[in-house]
Each structure stands twice: as structure tokens, then as C-alpha cells.
C-alpha positions in Angstrom: 98.6 122.8 9.2 100.7 121.1 11.8 102.5 122.5 14.4 105.7 122.6 13.1 104.8 123.7 9.8 103.1 126.5 11.5 105.7 127.8 13.7 108.3 127.7 10.7 105.8 130.1 9.2 105.7 132.2 11.9 109.2 132.5 12.0 109.3 133.8 8.6 107.2 136.6 9.6 108.0 137.5 13.1 111.4 138.9 14.1 113.9 137.1 16.5 115.8 138.9 18.3 119.2 137.7 20.5 118.7 137.8 24.1 121.2 140.8 24.3 119.6 142.7 21.7 116.4 142.6 23.7 118.1 143.7 27.0 119.2 146.5 25.4 115.4 147.4 23.5 113.9 146.9 27.2 116.5 149.5 28.4 115.2 151.7 25.7 111.4 151.2 26.6 110.1 148.2 24.7 108.0 146.1 26.7 109.5 142.8 27.6 106.6 140.0 28.6 107.6 136.6 30.1 105.1 134.4 29.3 106.1 131.5 31.3 104.2 129.8 34.3 104.5 130.9 38.0 107.1 127.9 38.5 109.0 128.6 35.9 109.2 132.4 36.8 110.7 130.9 40.2 113.5 130.1 38.7 114.1 133.5 37.6 113.1 136.4 35.0 114.7 139.3 33.6 114.8 142.1 36.1 112.8 144.4 33.7 110.5 141.9 32.5 106.7 141.8 33.2 105.5 138.5 34.0 102.6 137.3 32.6 101.3 133.5 32.0 100.3 132.7 28.5 97.3 131.9 29.2 96.3 135.0 30.6 98.1 137.2 27.9 94.9 138.3 25.4 93.0 139.1 28.7 96.2 141.7 30.3 97.9 142.7 27.6 95.6 145.8 26.8 96.3 146.5 30.4 100.1 146.8 29.8 100.3 147.9 26.2 97.6 150.4 25.2 99.4 151.8 22.1 99.5 149.0 19.3 102.5 150.4 18.2 104.4 149.9 21.3 107.6 147.6 20.7 106.6 144.3 22.4 109.4 141.3 23.1 108.2 138.1 24.2 109.8 135.5 25.9 109.3 131.7 27.2 111.4 129.0 28.3 112.8 128.3 24.7 111.0 130.1 21.6 107.6 128.0 21.0 105.0 129.5 23.1 106.4 133.2 22.7 106.0 132.5 19.0 102.6 131.5 19.3 101.9 134.3 21.8 103.3 137.0 19.0 101.2 135.8 16.5 98.3 136.3 18.6 99.2 139.6 19.4 99.4 140.3 15.8 95.8 139.4 15.2 94.8 141.8 17.8 96.5 144.5 16.0 99.9 145.0 17.6 102.4 145.9 14.8 105.7 145.9 16.5 105.8 142.3 18.1 109.0 140.4 18.6 110.4 137.0 19.9 113.2 136.9 22.1 115.7 133.8 20.4 116.1 130.7 22.9 113.8 132.1 25.6 115.1 132.5 29.0 117.4 129.5 28.7 119.4 131.3 26.3 119.3 134.7 28.3 120.5 132.5 31.3 123.2 130.9 29.3 124.6 133.9 28.0 125.0 135.4 31.6 122.3 138.1 30.9 121.2 139.8 34.1 118.1 138.4 36.1 116.4 138.1 39.3 115.3 135.3 41.4 111.4 136.6 42.6 110.7 136.4 46.1 107.7 134.1 46.1 105.1 133.4 48.5 104.4 129.8 50.1 102.3 127.0 49.0 99.6 128.0 51.0 99.7 131.6 50.2 99.9 130.9 46.6 96.4 128.8 46.9 94.8 131.8 49.2 95.6 134.6 47.1 95.7 132.9 43.3 93.2 135.0 42.3 94.8 138.3 42.4 98.2 136.9 42.3 97.6 136.0 38.6 97.1 140.1 37.9 100.1 140.9 36.0 100.2 144.1 37.9 100.8 142.4 41.3 102.0 139.1 40.8 104.2 137.0 43.5 106.5 140.1 43.7 103.5 142.3 45.1 101.9 139.3 47.1 105.8 139.1 48.8 105.6 142.8 49.4 102.2 142.7 51.0 103.2 140.0 53.4 106.0 142.3 54.4 103.8 145.5 54.7 103.1 146.7 58.6 99.7 148.8 58.0 98.4 150.7 61.4 94.4 151.5 61.4 93.7 154.1 63.8 89.8 153.3 65.0 88.4 149.7 64.7 85.0 151.3 63.6 83.1 152.1 60.6 85.9 152.7 58.2 88.7 150.7 60.1 86.2 147.1 60.0 85.8 147.1 56.4 89.8 148.3 55.5 90.8 145.8 58.0 88.8 143.2 57.0 90.1 143.3 52.9 93.9 144.2 54.2 93.5 141.0 55.9 91.9 139.0 53.5 94.4 140.2 50.8 97.4 139.0 52.8 99.0 142.5 54.7 101.2 140.8 57.0 101.2 142.7 60.1 97.8 144.8 60.9 98.1 146.9 64.0 94.5 148.2 65.5 94.7 151.1 67.9 91.3 152.0 69.5 90.2 152.5 73.4 86.8 152.0 73.0 84.2 149.1 73.5 81.7 147.3 71.2 78.1 148.9 71.5 75.0 147.2 70.1 74.4 150.6 68.2 77.8 150.2 66.2 77.0 146.7 64.6 75.3 148.2 61.3 78.4 149.5 60.2 81.2 148.3 62.1 81.4 144.6 60.5 84.7 143.6 62.6 82.4 143.3 65.5 79.2 140.6 66.5 76.3 141.1 69.1 77.9 138.6 71.3 80.8 140.9 71.9 78.9 143.7 72.8 80.9 145.4 76.0 84.4 143.7 74.5 87.3 146.1 73.8 87.2 146.3 70.2 90.7 145.6 69.5 90.0 142.1 71.2 86.8 141.8 69.0 88.4 142.9 66.0 91.8 140.6 66.6 89.6 137.6 66.8 87.7 138.2 63.6 90.9 139.2 61.6 92.6 136.1 62.7 90.1 133.6 61.9 89.7 135.2 58.4 93.5 135.0 57.9 95.4 132.8 60.2 98.5 133.6 58.2 98.6 137.4 59.5 99.6 139.2 62.3 97.4 141.6 64.4 99.2 144.2 66.8 96.5 145.4 69.2 97.1 149.0 70.9 93.9 149.5 73.4 94.4 153.1 74.2 93.7 156.8 73.9 95.7 158.0 71.0 97.5 161.4 72.4 101.0 163.6 71.7 102.3 161.2 74.5 102.2 158.0 72.5 101.5 158.7 69.1 105.0 158.0 67.9 105.9 154.9 69.9 102.4 153.8 68.5 102.9 154.8 64.7 106.6 154.2 64.6 106.5 150.6 64.0 104.6 151.1 60.4 104.9 152.1 57.4 101.3 153.2 56.4 99.0 154.4 58.6 94.9 154.5 57.9 92.9 157.3 59.6 89.4 156.2 60.7 89.2 158.1 63.7 85.8 160.2 64.4 87.1 163.5 66.0 89.5 166.4 64.8 91.5 166.3 67.6 92.9 162.5 66.6 92.9 163.5 62.9 95.3 166.4 63.4 97.5 164.4 65.9 97.8 161.6 63.0 98.5 164.0 60.4 100.9 165.7 62.4 102.8 162.5 63.4 102.8 161.2 60.0 104.6 163.9 58.9 107.2 164.0 61.5 107.8 160.0 60.8 107.4 160.5 57.1 104.6 157.8 56.8 101.6 158.2 54.4 98.3 158.8 56.0 95.2 157.1 54.4 92.4 159.5 55.0 88.8 158.9 55.0 85.9 160.3 56.5 81.9 159.9 56.2 78.7 161.5 57.3 74.9 160.5 56.6 75.4 159.7 52.9 78.8 161.0 51.8 82.1 160.2 52.3 85.6 161.1 51.5 89.2 159.7 50.9 92.5 160.7 50.1 96.4 160.1 51.0 98.0 162.9 52.7 101.7 163.5 53.8 103.4 161.4 51.1 106.5 162.5 49.3 106.1 166.3 49.8 102.4 166.4 48.6 99.7 167.9 50.6 98.9 166.9 54.3 95.3 167.2 55.9 96.3 170.8 57.1 96.6 171.7 53.7 93.1 171.0 52.9 92.0 171.9 56.5 94.1 174.5 57.9 91.8 175.1 60.8 89.0 173.0 62.3 85.3 174.0 61.6 83.3 174.8 64.8 81.9 171.9 66.8 78.3 172.8 65.9 79.4 172.4 62.3 80.9 169.1 62.3 78.5 166.6 64.2 79.7 163.3 65.1 77.9 160.0 63.8 75.8 159.7 67.0 74.3 163.3 66.5 74.1 163.3 62.4 73.9 159.7 61.5 75.3 157.4 59.0 74.3 154.9 56.4 76.5 151.8 57.4 77.1 150.9 53.9 78.9 154.1 53.5 81.6 153.8 55.9 82.1 150.7 54.0 82.4 151.9 50.8 85.0 154.4 51.9 86.7 152.0 54.1 87.4 149.8 51.2 89.0 152.4 48.9 91.0 153.4 51.8 92.1 149.6 51.8 92.6 149.8 48.0 95.0 152.8 48.6 96.8 151.2 51.1 97.5 148.1 48.8 98.6 150.5 45.9 101.0 152.2 48.5 102.3 149.0 49.3 102.7 147.3 46.1 103.6 150.6 43.7 100.7 149.7 41.5 98.3 151.9 40.1 97.8 155.7 41.1 97.2 156.6 44.5 95.1 159.4 45.5 98.0 161.5 46.3 97.3 165.3 45.9 93.5 164.2 45.2 90.3 164.3 47.0 87.6 161.7 45.8 84.1 162.8 46.8 81.5 160.0 47.3 77.8 160.9 47.4 75.5 157.6 48.1 72.3 159.2 47.6 72.8 159.9 43.7 75.7 157.2 43.5 78.2 160.0 42.4 82.1 160.2 42.6 83.6 163.6 42.2 87.6 164.3 42.2 88.9 167.8 43.4 92.8 168.5 42.8 94.6 169.3 46.0 97.5 171.7 46.3 100.3 171.6 49.0 100.0 175.0 50.9 103.4 176.4 50.9 103.1 178.2 54.0 102.2 175.0 56.0 103.8 174.9 59.0 104.0 171.4 59.1 104.7 169.9 55.6 105.9 172.9 53.4 109.3 172.7 52.3 112.0 173.4 54.7 109.8 174.0 57.7 111.0 172.5 61.2 108.3 170.4 62.7 106.5 172.7 65.0 105.8 170.2 67.7 102.4 168.8 68.8 99.5 171.1 69.8 96.9 170.9 72.7 94.8 169.2 69.9 91.6 168.8 72.1 91.5 172.9 72.9 92.6 173.6 69.4 89.4 171.7 68.1 86.9 172.6 70.5 86.6 168.8 70.8 83.7 166.6 71.8 83.9 164.9 75.0 86.6 162.7 76.3 84.5 159.6 75.8 84.2 160.2 72.2 85.2 157.1 70.3 87.6 156.3 67.5 85.3 155.2 64.5 84.3 156.8 61.2 85.0 160.4 60.8 82.3 163.2 59.7 82.4 164.4 56.6 84.8 167.6 57.5 84.9 169.3 54.0 
């Protein structure tokens, strides 16, 4: 059968709806899919449309429409591609598929609303090609990553994998705060650093590695010990904080500052073969103090020098922290807000614990006024001042 005959047959079987009707149905909950290619999308797309290239439709549709009875409206430049796409979806079992008559050309001619998506430049499109094709992310999500400002507290076991993958993903500005220097005993887990940089400031070593990996990003370094006198100045320039510190004074300080500044706090902790990760202080959800109102006694929370850690474990937890950052920045998926993910490396098992906000929490409870910063070293009976910022002992 010729293409012309096939299209004529499909027009008799698949509903064609006017663009104005498609706009109304999309507002009522129908899934509007723009199946044009990226260079066409750059000319504009309906604001409510999900963009997914025709070549990826069959692979991606089940992630966008799990219900085979969900109304789906397909749009291309005119009608041909969307008609063929609709036929493929019908064969996959989708029962309520329609095509926008005249496609985006008619949509635009009729003066219906559309947006011009902000698109990455040519270099970025090449560098991030394998993630831009994900319909959940797309070019709009990549642009949001490029504009993001993320601070990593600690350039050690957790900060290393998180920083590497956030840089590779295209996070536009990465901040690194750490006062310590590279030590040879760090290298089995702190993969930002190299043997020939032993003795170098971790922030400088990390900057060199990240800029070599992705020259298009900006790396800001803060070679200092984070404390109450400087925490707001440092954190205030960012929109997401990744806590990779290894001591309780810093952990409570970061939590409290994030609450005061309204920043999400992506928490990670490891010890031995175990780790945990969550997102605190975002949108009235539980904070770190809701989980651990008081720090444990020092003998119950040894640091990694005392308890040891298998290098790949902070790698796994740091990557999960990076994933949470990407979700927070782009708005995709379901971040670990109100959930604590526990990882057991010896059995390779994950377990999730639901968290609730403490209504009596002095820092994050509704209507509470910020009580100020504490003497965190005294509060936590902390380790000596020589302790560095790296992966946190599991303190749950």
C-alpha cells in the first residue's frame, strides 16, 4: 500500500481535531505530544505539550502514559507524522488517540498560545545529547541545569562523585567548600583527587578536575571552615546545597542555615558498608533535626578514620545525592523529600523509611521563628578541629 493510500485509510480511522479543541482537551487533562524534531521544537511548541521526537515515541510513551485509556493528542508540523505515530500507538494498545489537524503550523496560524523553548547552544546539544533526548528532561531541563547554582559542602567521599556527575550533567555553577588538603588515605574514595596532588587544597584539586571534565561550567571554591560566622554568606549564593560533611557540628549548621535561607538540603551519610540519603528542609517537609533532634554521643558516631569505609559506598550515596539535585533543579521525578533511603552494601539492599516533620521542631515547624545558630561544637561534643569535611558517618 502506498503512503498516500495508507494515510487516507488512517484519516478514516483516527479522529482529527482542530487545534482549538486540542487546546481545550489538553487543559482538561489530555496528553498533548509534540512529535517534531528538536530543530523544529526550537521554533515554538504549545505550552502544555510534552515534546518527544517521533523516533523515540514507542520507546518513551509508556513512561508518559501508563494508562492505555488516557486521551492522547499527537501533533507534528502538519499531519503526516502524527497520523503515522497515532497508528503505532493504537497498535500498542492505546485506545483514545487523536491527531491535531494541521499540526503546529495551523496551531500557530490560528494564534493559539505557544512558547519558544530556551535551548542549549550547539556545543551543549552535542555534549548532553544522550540526556536531552529523555522526554522528562529535554532541552528545557538542560537549560535549567545550565542555570543552576549548587553548593557542595565537602570535596571528599560524597562530594567527589556528586560533583563529578553534576559537572558532567551540565550544572552551570558548582560551589565547593572545604578547608582540608588532599591526603593519600583519601584517594580510595575521594575520586576528584590524584596522587600527585597530595598536600594540595581539596578545593583547588577539585576545581582542576571538574573544569577539565567540563570546561563549560563555572567552579567556585571556598577554602574555609564553615561556621556560623560565614555560613549564610557562602550558602546564600546557591539554590541547592549538597551536604557531604563528616562531622555533626557542620551537619547541624548546614541544616539550620538551609532552613533560614529556604534552601533544599540534599543529605548523605556513610559508614563502613552502609549509607543513607534524603532531602531536608524543602517546602515545609522534615529537616535533619526532625530525624535527629539531638546528636549522638561521640563514641556512638565514629568518623571514617576510626570506623573505616569501603570506597565504593560513598560513591553510591554521592551519586544518589547528585540524582536528587538534578530532580530538584529540573522538576522531574519525585525527590526524596520526607523519605530516608537506607543502603546496605553487604547485602546490596535498599530500604525506605518515611519521615514526618516534628511539629515541635524549633527550626522548621510552622510559625516558628529562627532561634539562631548554636555553639555546634559544644552541642555535638565534636571531634578536634582538625577533622575534615568529607563523607558523614551514618548517624541513624
